[in-house]
N, C-alpha and C positions, 0 to 999 in steps of 0.2 A: 759169508757176508758179501753182498753185491757191491759193485763199484760205487753206486750212488749212496749206499748206506755208509760206506767207508769215507766218502767225501763229506757226508753230513756229520759223521763222527769227528773228522778232522776240523770241520768248521766249528763244532761245539767245544772240542777239547784241545785243539791246537793253540799254541801260544801266539800272541800278536807278532807279526813279522816273521813267523816260522817258515822256513824253506824246507820242503820235503822232496827228496829226489824221487823220480819215477823210474820205471824200467826202460824209458827212452833216454839215452845219453843226451844231456844238455837241456832236458825238459824237467821243470820242477813245479810243484804246487807251492803256492805262496799265500799265507793267510794275512789278509789286510784287516786291520782293526776297525772298530766302529769309528766313524768320523762325521761330525756335524750332522747328526741325525741319520746318517746312512749306516745300516747294520754292518757287522763284520761280514766279509766276503772272502771267497777263495778266488785266486787268479792263477793263471799259468805264467810261469817265468821261463823265457827262452834265454839260455846262457850257455853258449858252447863251452865244451870242456877243453882244457889245454892238454899238453902232452903228458902231464902228470895225472890226468883224470879228474882234475878239480875245475870248478867254474872259472872261466877266464876273466870275468869281471866281478866287481863287488855286487853290482845289480845288473841283471840282464833286461830284456824287453819284457815288460809286464803286460799281459793281455787279460782284460777283465770281461770280455764278451765275445760272442761269435762275430758280431758286427765289427768289432775292433780287429779281430784276427783277419777277417776278409780285407779290411782296409790295409793292414800291414802286408798281407800277401800280395796285394795289388802293387804296393809301393816297391816291395822287394823284387818282384818280377819285372819291373821296368828296366828295359835294356840300358838306359842312361845311368841307372844306379850301378849296374854291373860295370859299365865303362868307368864310372867314377871310382869304384873300388879298385879296379885294375890300375888306374892312374895313381891312386893313393899308395898302393903296394909298390909301385915303381919309384916313388919319391921318398917314402918313409924309410928310415934306417931299420934294420932287423932288430926285433925285440928279443930279449933274453927271458926265459921262463923261470918262475920261482917254484920251488918244491914245497908243496903243502898237502897235508893229508886230511881228508874229511870222511868220516864213516858214519852213515845214518841208515835208518830203516828205509827201504825202497818201496814206493807206492806202485804197485803193479797195475798197469792200464789194460 
């Protein structure tokens, strides 16, 4: 079964709000339900894994289109965003990680 066929199957058979891991660590498929006349869709969720191998946030960055991805890439590559992240790291206290296990089928890209 091709990748496009498997994506179509996930769109048809996946549960609303279902998160399916891919073979790229921190990248998930995310099924968005039908909403106000918009049909159900699949989005990409970027959610870095913590030291335990689980998503570091309850919800990561949800990307619904190539145009949205390009906009996010442009923002992330801005040198001032890098400087801001470095400044935040220097002033924030160190965070402790929580142990949590999640085992799901992996979507091969």
